Backbone as CSV, one residue per row, in Angstrom:
resi,resn,N_x,N_y,N_z,CA_x,CA_y,CA_z,C_x,C_y,C_z
1,MET,-3.500,17.301,-40.216,-3.531,16.557,-41.479,-2.382,17.029,-42.363
2,ILE,-1.687,16.106,-42.918,-0.538,16.396,-43.777,-1.029,16.601,-45.221
3,SER,-0.404,17.512,-45.944,-0.826,17.797,-47.318,-0.347,16.709,-48.276
4,LYS,-1.071,16.574,-49.378,-0.706,15.578,-50.384,0.672,15.886,-50.975
5,SER,0.996,17.171,-51.109,2.308,17.527,-51.669,3.438,17.109,-50.727
6,LEU,3.208,17.188,-49.421,4.226,16.738,-48.470,4.369,15.217,-48.513
7,LEU,3.247,14.512,-48.656,3.303,13.047,-48.805,4.151,12.679,-50.025
8,LYS,3.896,13.390,-51.127,4.654,13.135,-52.355,6.133,13.464,-52.156
9,SER,6.408,14.541,-51.434,7.804,14.927,-51.182,8.537,13.849,-50.382
10,TYR,7.890,13.367,-49.338,8.488,12.279,-48.556,8.760,11.066,-49.439
11,ALA,7.752,10.668,-50.218,7.885,9.482,-51.054,8.971,9.660,-52.116
12,THR,8.998,10.828,-52.731,9.998,11.099,-53.768,11.409,11.095,-53.183
13,ALA,11.561,11.691,-52.010,12.876,11.701,-51.354,13.309,10.281,-51.001
14,LEU,12.402,9.504,-50.448,12.728,8.120,-50.107,13.076,7.328,-51.354
15,TYR,12.311,7.526,-52.411,12.578,6.810,-53.659,13.953,7.181,-54.211
16,SER,14.292,8.459,-54.153,15.608,8.909,-54.647,16.745,8.271,-53.867
17,VAL,16.616,8.259,-52.550,17.657,7.653,-51.710,17.745,6.153,-51.983
18,ALA,16.600,5.502,-52.101,16.575,4.062,-52.366,17.203,3.757,-53.728
19,LYS,16.929,4.609,-54.701,17.477,4.405,-56.041,19.002,4.586,-56.031
20,GLU,19.468,5.630,-55.348,20.913,5.874,-55.255,21.654,4.702,-54.621
21,SER,21.019,4.075,-53.639,21.674,2.957,-52.954,21.246,1.601,-53.524
22,ASP,20.559,1.627,-54.675,20.126,0.411,-55.359,19.290,-0.492,-54.444
23,ARG,18.335,0.129,-53.742,17.479,-0.605,-52.802,15.992,-0.319,-53.022
24,VAL,15.634,0.025,-54.247,14.251,0.394,-54.544,13.289,-0.749,-54.203
25,GLU,13.623,-1.946,-54.627,12.760,-3.104,-54.375,12.692,-3.425,-52.885
26,GLU,13.833,-3.377,-52.209,13.866,-3.668,-50.775,13.006,-2.677,-49.998
27,VAL,13.127,-1.405,-50.329,12.334,-0.378,-49.632,10.855,-0.594,-49.909
28,LYS,10.526,-0.945,-51.133,9.122,-1.220,-51.479,8.584,-2.360,-50.601
29,GLN,9.360,-3.402,-50.463,8.953,-4.534,-49.609,8.876,-4.117,-48.146
30,ASP,9.829,-3.326,-47.700,9.817,-2.848,-46.311,8.569,-2.012,-46.028
31,LEU,8.216,-1.151,-46.966,7.022,-0.320,-46.782,5.764,-1.182,-46.690
32,SER,5.693,-2.210,-47.510,4.548,-3.134,-47.435,4.515,-3.829,-46.081
33,PHE,5.680,-4.263,-45.633,5.787,-4.919,-44.327,5.350,-3.972,-43.208
34,LEU,5.842,-2.739,-43.242,5.506,-1.763,-42.204,4.022,-1.401,-42.230
35,CYS,3.457,-1.255,-43.414,2.021,-0.939,-43.519,1.186,-2.081,-42.940
36,ALA,1.579,-3.309,-43.230,0.866,-4.466,-42.673,1.000,-4.481,-41.151
37,LEU,2.193,-4.190,-40.661,2.433,-4.132,-39.210,1.566,-3.040,-38.572
38,PHE,1.544,-1.877,-39.165,0.756,-0.760,-38.633,-0.738,-1.093,-38.635
39,SER,-1.172,-1.786,-39.667,-2.575,-2.169,-39.763,-2.941,-3.217,-38.704
40,ARG,-2.040,-4.178,-38.503,-2.247,-5.247,-37.512,-2.158,-4.748,-36.087
41,ASP,-1.278,-3.751,-35.868,-0.992,-3.320,-34.507,-1.064,-1.795,-34.378
42,PRO,-2.290,-1.247,-34.333,-2.431,0.211,-34.229,-1.831,0.771,-32.938
43,GLU,-1.700,-0.057,-31.917,-1.085,0.397,-30.659,0.393,0.740,-30.865
44,PHE,1.034,0.029,-31.768,2.438,0.301,-32.084,2.565,1.699,-32.691
45,VAL,1.639,2.045,-33.580,1.634,3.373,-34.208,1.379,4.440,-33.148
46,LYS,0.447,4.172,-32.261,0.159,5.128,-31.176,1.400,5.334,-30.313
47,PHE,2.095,4.250,-30.018,3.325,4.332,-29.221,4.349,5.227,-29.919
48,LEU,4.565,4.986,-31.220,5.555,5.759,-31.976,5.132,7.214,-32.180
49,SER,3.835,7.471,-32.126,3.312,8.825,-32.333,3.147,9.617,-31.041
50,SER,3.168,8.934,-29.933,2.840,9.575,-28.658,3.885,10.599,-28.219
51,PRO,3.435,11.803,-27.857,4.358,12.803,-27.326,4.781,12.473,-25.881
52,MET,4.065,11.540,-25.258,4.371,11.147,-23.880,5.536,10.157,-23.802
53,ILE,5.885,9.548,-24.935,6.980,8.578,-24.991,8.229,9.319,-25.474
54,THR,9.326,9.123,-24.782,10.562,9.828,-25.141,11.173,9.264,-26.420
55,LYS,12.009,10.060,-27.034,12.718,9.630,-28.242,13.568,8.401,-27.940
56,VAL,14.206,8.390,-26.777,15.054,7.258,-26.383,14.219,5.981,-26.311
57,GLU,13.032,6.053,-25.698,12.163,4.880,-25.588,11.711,4.399,-26.971
58,LYS,11.392,5.323,-27.835,10.975,4.962,-29.198,12.130,4.303,-29.947
59,ASP,13.326,4.889,-29.818,14.505,4.323,-30.478,14.804,2.907,-29.975
60,GLU,14.679,2.702,-28.667,14.911,1.367,-28.095,13.902,0.364,-28.641
61,MET,12.638,0.780,-28.711,11.593,-0.101,-29.232,11.852,-0.436,-30.698
62,LEU,12.212,0.568,-31.482,12.516,0.319,-32.897,13.686,-0.633,-33.053
63,GLU,14.708,-0.409,-32.259,15.892,-1.263,-32.348,15.546,-2.715,-32.028
64,LYS,14.732,-2.910,-31.007,14.348,-4.273,-30.615,13.441,-4.942,-31.640
65,THR,12.531,-4.178,-32.199,11.500,-4.790,-33.035,11.777,-4.759,-34.537
66,LEU,12.434,-3.717,-35.051,12.505,-3.556,-36.503,13.896,-3.484,-37.121
67,LYS,14.887,-3.140,-36.345,16.202,-2.862,-36.930,16.735,-4.006,-37.804
68,ASP,16.524,-5.238,-37.376,17.027,-6.384,-38.142,16.036,-6.876,-39.193
69,GLN,14.852,-6.272,-39.243,13.831,-6.756,-40.170,13.686,-5.895,-41.426
70,ILE,14.186,-4.655,-41.387,14.108,-3.786,-42.555,15.499,-3.212,-42.840
71,ASN,15.711,-2.782,-44.072,17.040,-2.277,-44.432,17.279,-0.893,-43.835
72,VAL,18.518,-0.480,-43.847,18.944,0.749,-43.187,18.248,1.987,-43.761
73,CYS,17.987,1.990,-45.037,17.320,3.122,-45.694,15.894,3.276,-45.137
74,SER,15.173,2.184,-45.067,13.800,2.202,-44.544,13.787,2.554,-43.061
75,TYR,14.741,2.007,-42.338,14.843,2.250,-40.894,15.094,3.736,-40.621
76,SER,16.021,4.316,-41.359,16.331,5.739,-41.190,15.131,6.612,-41.553
77,PHE,14.432,6.227,-42.598,13.250,6.982,-43.009,12.181,6.927,-41.919
78,LEU,11.991,5.768,-41.335,11.022,5.622,-40.252,11.393,6.523,-39.075
79,GLN,12.673,6.608,-38.782,13.129,7.485,-37.696,12.829,8.960,-38.006
80,VAL,12.991,9.349,-39.249,12.684,10.721,-39.654,11.192,11.001,-39.456
81,LEU,10.357,10.052,-39.874,8.911,10.234,-39.716,8.520,10.360,-38.245
82,ILE,9.152,9.574,-37.403,8.860,9.640,-35.971,9.292,10.987,-35.418
83,LYS,10.495,11.417,-35.788,11.017,12.692,-35.308,10.113,13.854,-35.716
84,ARG,9.583,13.785,-36.920,8.744,14.878,-37.432,7.256,14.684,-37.118
85,LYS,6.974,13.662,-36.322,5.592,13.375,-35.885,4.662,13.075,-37.061
86,ASN,5.194,12.347,-38.043,4.411,11.988,-39.227,4.348,10.477,-39.454
87,VAL,4.699,9.701,-38.447,4.764,8.250,-38.625,3.406,7.645,-38.978
88,SER,2.329,8.232,-38.517,0.998,7.682,-38.808,0.639,7.805,-40.295
89,TYR,1.389,8.625,-41.027,1.134,8.798,-42.454,1.920,7.827,-43.331
90,LEU,2.633,6.909,-42.710,3.443,5.957,-43.475,2.639,5.229,-44.559
91,PRO,1.419,4.741,-44.283,0.672,4.069,-45.355,0.415,4.973,-46.572
92,LYS,0.114,6.234,-46.345,-0.118,7.154,-47.468,1.194,7.462,-48.203
93,ILE,2.278,7.554,-47.456,3.588,7.778,-48.077,3.972,6.544,-48.891
94,SER,3.672,5.378,-48.354,3.940,4.128,-49.067,3.178,4.083,-50.391
95,GLU,1.942,4.534,-50.371,1.143,4.584,-51.601,1.805,5.512,-52.619
96,GLN,2.273,6.675,-52.159,2.954,7.614,-53.056,4.272,7.022,-53.580
97,TYR,4.962,6.281,-52.729,6.195,5.597,-53.153,5.851,4.617,-54.285
98,GLY,4.732,3.933,-54.136,4.282,3.013,-55.187,4.045,3.736,-56.503
99,HIS,3.499,4.955,-56.431,3.303,5.747,-57.649,4.652,6.090,-58.289
100,CYS,5.631,6.467,-57.472,6.984,6.763,-57.983,7.558,5.518,-58.667
101,TYR,7.415,4.397,-58.006,7.921,3.117,-58.527,7.265,2.810,-59.876
102,ASN,5.955,2.933,-59.929,5.234,2.609,-61.162,5.631,3.543,-62.307
103,ARG,5.738,4.839,-62.023,6.159,5.796,-63.051,7.531,5.419,-63.595
104,GLU,8.445,5.138,-62.684,9.823,4.805,-63.067,9.891,3.519,-63.892
105,HIS,8.984,2.592,-63.629,9.005,1.296,-64.307,7.994,1.199,-65.452
106,GLY,7.400,2.337,-65.840,6.490,2.359,-66.983,5.187,1.611,-66.754
107,ILE,4.739,1.558,-65.512,3.497,0.871,-65.178,2.376,1.909,-65.079
108,LEU,1.317,1.690,-65.834,0.163,2.592,-65.776,-0.749,2.179,-64.624
109,GLU,-1.288,3.162,-63.939,-2.204,2.899,-62.838,-3.605,3.294,-63.273
110,GLY,-4.535,2.387,-63.066,-5.920,2.660,-63.422,-6.828,2.443,-62.225
111,ARG,-8.076,2.843,-62.410,-9.086,2.662,-61.366,-10.292,1.980,-61.985
112,VAL,-10.860,1.044,-61.237,-12.073,0.360,-61.660,-13.155,0.681,-60.635
113,TYR,-14.232,1.301,-61.094,-15.374,1.607,-60.230,-16.436,0.555,-60.491
114,THR,-16.838,-0.126,-59.441,-17.804,-1.205,-59.558,-18.626,-1.287,-58.270
115,PRO,-19.881,-1.764,-58.370,-20.697,-1.839,-57.154,-20.401,-3.064,-56.290
116,PHE,-19.529,-3.923,-56.768,-19.237,-5.170,-56.061,-17.735,-5.447,-56.113
117,PRO,-17.213,-6.174,-55.132,-15.784,-6.522,-55.168,-15.489,-7.424,-56.368
118,LEU,-14.350,-7.226,-56.983,-13.943,-8.077,-58.097,-13.120,-9.243,-57.570
119,GLU,-13.343,-10.407,-58.151,-12.520,-11.559,-57.806,-11.123,-11.334,-58.372
120,GLU,-10.146,-11.923,-57.721,-8.742,-11.739,-58.109,-8.502,-12.118,-59.568
121,ASN,-9.078,-13.236,-60.022,-8.845,-13.665,-61.408,-9.510,-12.719,-62.411
122,THR,-10.654,-12.123,-62.053,-11.315,-11.145,-62.922,-10.458,-9.887,-63.046
123,LEU,-9.930,-9.431,-61.918,-9.056,-8.257,-61.931,-7.811,-8.532,-62.771
124,LYS,-7.239,-9.707,-62.631,-6.043,-10.092,-63.397,-6.346,-10.082,-64.899
125,LYS,-7.499,-10.624,-65.286,-7.891,-10.638,-66.705,-8.037,-9.215,-67.228
126,LEU,-8.666,-8.364,-66.418,-8.853,-6.963,-66.790,-7.494,-6.277,-66.974
127,GLU,-6.581,-6.512,-66.050,-5.230,-5.935,-66.163,-4.526,-6.453,-67.407
128,ASP,-4.678,-7.733,-67.716,-4.049,-8.303,-68.913,-4.607,-7.676,-70.185
129,ILE,-5.927,-7.500,-70.240,-6.570,-6.912,-71.426,-6.064,-5.486,-71.660
130,PHE,-6.032,-4.686,-70.592,-5.602,-3.297,-70.752,-4.089,-3.188,-70.940
131,SER,-3.331,-4.103,-70.370,-1.880,-4.110,-70.595,-1.585,-4.349,-72.066
132,GLU,-2.334,-5.260,-72.676,-2.162,-5.536,-74.105,-2.595,-4.328,-74.938
133,LYS,-3.708,-3.703,-74.549,-4.227,-2.536,-75.274,-3.224,-1.385,-75.263
134,TYR,-2.603,-1.131,-74.111,-1.672,-0.009,-73.960,-0.223,-0.389,-74.229
135,ASP,0.028,-1.668,-74.417,1.384,-2.172,-74.625,2.311,-1.774,-73.477
136,LYS,1.746,-1.732,-72.272,2.455,-1.452,-71.025,1.745,-2.224,-69.936
137,LYS,2.430,-2.476,-68.870,1.771,-3.116,-67.726,0.791,-2.119,-67.123
138,VAL,-0.417,-2.592,-66.855,-1.464,-1.771,-66.238,-1.900,-2.462,-64.947
139,THR,-1.963,-1.695,-63.869,-2.494,-2.206,-62.607,-3.722,-1.385,-62.243
140,PHE,-4.641,-2.028,-61.543,-5.882,-1.349,-61.182,-6.093,-1.322,-59.684
141,LYS,-6.687,-0.231,-59.254,-7.201,-0.108,-57.892,-8.716,-0.211,-58.029
142,VAL,-9.325,-1.121,-57.285,-10.769,-1.303,-57.346,-11.427,-0.401,-56.312
143,ILE,-12.403,0.366,-56.770,-13.131,1.284,-55.894,-14.606,0.898,-55.940
144,LEU,-15.138,0.536,-54.781,-16.551,0.178,-54.708,-17.386,1.447,-54.775
145,ASP,-18.326,1.468,-55.722,-19.162,2.643,-55.945,-20.586,2.184,-56.210
146,LYS,-21.463,2.408,-55.260,-22.863,1.957,-55.371,-23.645,2.737,-56.428
147,ARG,-23.094,3.859,-56.898,-23.769,4.625,-57.949,-23.691,3.913,-59.303
148,VAL,-22.727,3.004,-59.433,-22.642,2.192,-60.642,-23.618,1.035,-60.436
149,LEU,-24.688,1.016,-61.243,-25.745,0.026,-61.014,-25.265,-1.402,-61.253
150,ALA,-24.604,-1.615,-62.341,-24.047,-2.932,-62.675,-22.960,-2.683,-63.705
151,GLY,-22.061,-3.610,-63.826,-20.948,-3.421,-64.738,-19.828,-2.668,-64.055
152,MET,-19.092,-1.866,-64.827,-17.967,-1.143,-64.250,-17.579,0.043,-65.114
153,LYS,-16.853,0.961,-64.470,-16.247,2.087,-65.178,-14.751,1.965,-64.934
154,VAL,-13.985,2.026,-66.021,-12.544,1.827,-65.943,-11.850,3.091,-66.433
155,TYR,-10.937,3.610,-65.611,-10.118,4.761,-65.983,-8.673,4.310,-66.122
156,VAL,-8.096,4.599,-67.287,-6.673,4.345,-67.521,-6.121,5.532,-68.276
157,ASP,-5.049,6.098,-67.757,-4.358,7.174,-68.476,-5.327,8.286,-68.886
158,ASP,-6.172,8.722,-67.955,-7.155,9.787,-68.156,-8.213,9.469,-69.210
159,THR,-8.410,8.197,-69.510,-9.442,7.788,-70.454,-10.452,6.923,-69.710
160,LEU,-11.739,7.197,-69.942,-12.815,6.434,-69.315,-13.316,5.384,-70.291
161,TYR,-13.398,4.158,-69.806,-14.025,3.060,-70.519,-15.244,2.688,-69.679
162,ASP,-16.422,2.977,-70.208,-17.643,2.839,-69.418,-18.402,1.586,-69.843
163,TYR,-18.408,0.599,-68.980,-19.128,-0.651,-69.219,-20.236,-0.811,-68.181
164,SER,-20.875,0.290,-67.826,-21.876,0.240,-66.764,-23.284,0.295,-67.329
165,VAL,-24.180,-0.357,-66.641,-25.580,-0.387,-67.046,-26.215,0.996,-66.885
166,ASP,-25.855,1.727,-65.838,-26.471,3.042,-65.620,-26.190,3.990,-66.785
167,THR,-25.015,3.936,-67.343,-24.705,4.794,-68.499,-25.521,4.371,-69.708
168,LYS,-25.647,3.068,-69.926,-26.449,2.570,-71.061,-27.910,3.002,-70.903
169,LEU,-28.444,2.908,-69.679,-29.823,3.335,-69.429,-29.987,4.838,-69.672
170,ASN,-29.015,5.623,-69.246,-29.070,7.068,-69.479,-29.031,7.393,-70.973
171,GLN,-28.249,6.633,-71.730,-28.183,6.849,-73.174,-29.522,6.535,-73.828
172,VAL,-30.171,5.442,-73.393,-31.489,5.082,-73.922,-32.505,6.159,-73.556
173,ARG,-32.475,6.620,-72.289,-33.382,7.672,-71.861,-33.215,8.935,-72.694
174,ASP,-31.946,9.325,-72.919,-31.688,10.528,-73.712,-32.205,10.391,-75.145
175,LYS,-32.093,9.203,-75.732,-32.602,8.980,-77.100,-34.116,9.069,-77.128
176,VAL,-34.752,8.491,-76.117,-36.212,8.508,-76.039,-36.709,9.933,-75.853
177,LEU,-36.073,10.715,-74.999,-36.495,12.086,-74.724,-36.280,13.015,-75.912
178,LYS,-35.336,12.711,-76.792,-35.061,13.545,-77.966,-36.138,13.381,-79.034
179,ARG,-36.895,12.300,-78.995,-37.899,12.041,-80.036,-39.147,12.768,-79.784
């Protein structure tokens, strides 16, 4: 298992190189493309990770399948991950790259804890409301949490906004018990 600090180091290094070559957006798109590919085709990841497959065979496969589909910066980074036997961590590195991108572009990242999936338009409305509140673009990651009975808990910039029924019930219980 790779450490979170190493994931961040990979992402930060990739972001720096992409920024120097003015390819931040392209690399971001390439990472999304590669993550989707890895998700669709886990056998491809196994092939690239396998110690039984030679470097030459991996390079040939990459050249045939990806060289013309992603930019040189992303391609070189993928080769580094393969060489260091960390290619399976690309999705986590991509997530860290997204954090670098958001920090650089003044985008706040929040989390919404809810017992049910949010519809896309509901999530968009929530992002719009908090973007206006913070006067910055806010994006949310939705986390399904069955401990939230109904409603939601929203974290933005280390602040909790609690709109959950379980918290309201606990507050009522605490008031009743104090009497």
